[in-house]
C-alpha positions as CSV (number, residue, x, y, z in Angstrom):
1,M,-242.4,17.7,107.4
2,T,-239.4,19.9,108.1
3,A,-239.1,22.0,111.3
4,A,-236.9,24.6,112.9
5,D,-236.6,25.6,116.5
6,V,-235.9,29.2,117.4
7,D,-235.2,30.0,121.0
8,M,-235.6,33.8,121.7
9,D,-233.2,33.4,124.6
10,D,-230.4,32.2,122.3
11,V,-231.1,35.0,119.9
12,A,-231.2,37.6,122.7
13,F,-227.9,36.6,124.1
14,M,-226.1,36.9,120.8
15,Q,-226.1,40.7,121.4
16,C,-223.7,42.6,123.5
17,G,-223.6,46.0,125.1
18,G,-226.2,48.3,126.4
19,D,-228.0,48.2,129.8
20,D,-231.6,49.0,128.8
21,V,-233.4,45.8,129.5
22,E,-236.5,46.7,127.6
23,E,-234.5,47.6,124.5
24,F,-232.5,44.4,124.9
25,W,-235.7,42.3,124.7
26,R,-237.2,44.4,121.9
27,R,-234.1,43.9,119.7
28,A,-234.3,40.2,120.6
29,A,-237.9,40.0,119.5
30,V,-237.1,41.8,116.2
31,A,-234.2,39.5,115.5
32,T,-236.3,36.4,116.5
33,A,-239.1,37.4,114.2
34,G,-236.7,37.9,111.3
35,L,-235.3,34.4,111.9
36,I,-238.7,32.8,112.1
37,R,-239.7,34.6,108.9
38,A,-236.5,33.5,107.2
39,W,-237.1,29.8,108.1
40,F,-240.6,30.0,106.5
41,D,-239.2,31.8,103.5
42,A,-236.5,29.1,103.1
43,G,-239.3,26.5,102.9
44,V,-239.5,25.0,106.4
45,D,-242.9,23.6,107.2
46,V,-243.0,24.3,110.9
47,V,-241.2,26.8,113.1
48,I,-241.3,26.3,116.9
49,T,-240.3,29.2,118.9
50,H,-240.1,29.9,122.6
51,G,-239.0,32.5,125.0
52,P,-240.1,35.5,126.9
53,F,-242.2,37.2,124.2
54,F,-244.1,39.0,126.9
55,E,-241.0,41.3,127.4
56,S,-241.1,44.6,125.5
57,G,-243.9,43.9,123.0
58,G,-242.5,40.7,121.6
59,F,-245.9,39.2,120.7
60,E,-246.8,42.2,118.6
61,I,-243.5,42.1,116.8
62,L,-243.9,38.4,116.0
63,R,-247.5,38.9,114.8
64,H,-246.4,41.5,112.2
65,A,-243.6,39.2,111.0
66,Q,-245.6,36.0,110.6
67,P,-246.6,34.9,107.1
68,V,-250.3,35.3,106.6
69,E,-250.7,31.7,105.3
70,V,-249.4,29.9,108.4
71,D,-251.3,28.6,111.3
72,V,-250.1,30.1,114.5
73,H,-250.6,28.3,117.8
74,H,-249.9,30.1,121.1
75,I,-249.1,27.6,123.9
76,L,-248.2,28.7,127.4
77,L,-246.4,26.3,129.6
78,R,-246.6,27.5,133.2
79,V,-244.6,26.4,136.2
80,T,-244.0,27.7,139.7
81,A,-240.9,29.7,140.1
82,E,-239.6,27.1,142.6
83,V,-239.9,24.2,140.3
84,A,-238.4,26.2,137.4
85,I,-235.4,27.1,139.6
86,T,-234.9,23.4,140.4
87,R,-235.1,22.5,136.7
88,V,-232.7,25.1,135.5
89,Q,-230.1,24.3,138.2
90,S,-229.5,21.0,136.5
91,D,-229.0,22.4,133.0
92,P,-225.4,23.2,132.4
93,T,-226.2,25.4,129.3
94,R,-228.1,28.0,131.4
95,G,-226.5,31.3,132.2
96,I,-228.4,34.1,133.9
97,S,-231.6,32.0,133.9
98,K,-230.0,29.9,136.6
99,D,-230.2,32.8,139.0
100,P,-233.2,32.3,141.4
101,T,-233.9,36.0,141.5
102,F,-234.0,36.2,137.7
103,V,-236.4,33.3,137.5
104,R,-238.7,34.6,140.2
105,D,-238.7,38.1,138.6
106,S,-239.5,36.7,135.2
107,N,-242.3,34.5,136.6
108,D,-243.8,37.5,138.4
109,R,-243.6,39.7,135.3
110,L,-245.4,37.1,133.2
111,R,-248.1,36.7,135.9
112,G,-248.6,40.4,135.9
113,L,-249.0,40.6,132.1
114,S,-251.6,37.9,131.6
115,D,-254.2,40.3,130.2
116,L,-251.7,41.4,127.5
117,L,-250.9,37.9,126.2
118,P,-252.5,36.7,123.0
119,V,-255.3,34.1,123.3
120,M,-253.8,30.8,124.0
121,N,-254.6,27.7,122.0
122,L,-253.3,25.7,125.0
123,E,-252.2,26.5,128.5
124,L,-250.6,23.9,130.7
125,D,-249.3,23.9,134.3
126,T,-246.2,21.8,133.9
127,T,-245.3,21.7,137.6
128,Q,-246.3,18.1,138.0
129,R,-246.4,16.9,134.4
130,G,-243.7,14.9,132.6
131,P,-242.3,15.8,129.2
132,D,-244.2,12.9,127.3
133,E,-247.5,14.0,128.8
134,I,-246.8,17.7,127.9
135,A,-245.7,16.7,124.4
136,A,-248.8,14.7,123.8
137,D,-251.0,17.7,124.8
138,V,-249.0,20.0,122.6
139,M,-249.3,17.7,119.6
140,A,-253.0,17.4,120.0
141,A,-253.3,21.2,120.2
142,V,-251.2,21.9,117.1
143,T,-252.7,19.2,114.9
144,A,-256.2,20.4,115.6
145,P,-257.6,22.6,112.7
146,T,-257.2,26.4,113.4
147,Q,-258.3,29.6,111.8
148,H,-255.7,31.9,110.2
149,A,-254.8,34.9,112.2
């Protein structure tokens, strides 16, 4: 199988200018959706994407862009803000997402939007779980048969 990884944060921070945060994330979601669709159109078997899709209607934008014939798995990896802050501090590639206030605010926004999220195929609290354990659970979830959206 072939696979592509699309990080909404990477796509989002390709843009410059403007100070409207909601519009910033809406544009990022549109661009991410286009890139995901392009990978499928190019013949890639699996596209893994991650990022703050709960910002500015991102899930709805993605839903409209996904090919009908693909299985979509929604997986939510949760972590406490304090653990997330500790994790990002050791990542030299992080920019604004290293800011503890940014991390806490993002965590709070996600918690407040739980009712607006799509139904999850899998939801994991990663606070005390290692990467291998998380990967095994994710693989089990995505290899299980699903209904087309």
